[in-house]
C-alpha positions, 0 to 999 in steps of 0.5 A: 517388472516390479523392480522397474514400477518401483524405480519409476515411482521413485523417479516420479516422487523425485520430480514432484519434489523437485517441482515443488522446490522450484515453485517455492523458489519462484514464489520467494523470488516473486515476493522478493521482487515485488517487495523491491519494486514497491520500495523503489516505487515509493522512493521515486514517487515520494518527492512527487507527492511531497511537491503536490501536497506543498502545492495543495497546501499553498493554494489552500492558504492563498484561497483560505480554504478550510478543507480539501477533499480527494473526490476521486476516492469518494471523499474519503481523503482529506488533502488539506485541513486548517487546523485553526478551524478545529471545532472540537471545543464548540462541539463539546459545549454544544453537547454539554461535555465540557 
């Protein structure tokens, strides 16, 4: 009876270890797949973003915009800025930092 109990314990521990190993393999597979998917997504979207950015720049210059802000992000991202309109030197003078 005692021997059966010991064997059952060993079998249970073996199965637990096997399950842990499988969980680790699944997590590794998932992380690798996620990385590959993200890389492929970036690869596929890069030409689209380049085309959109070129279009934004072209429209901004054509219509003499100084900045274009992405309102979908709450205005956190500038999509275009006319670098010739930099006011840094004017601000230094205004603040007496020059």
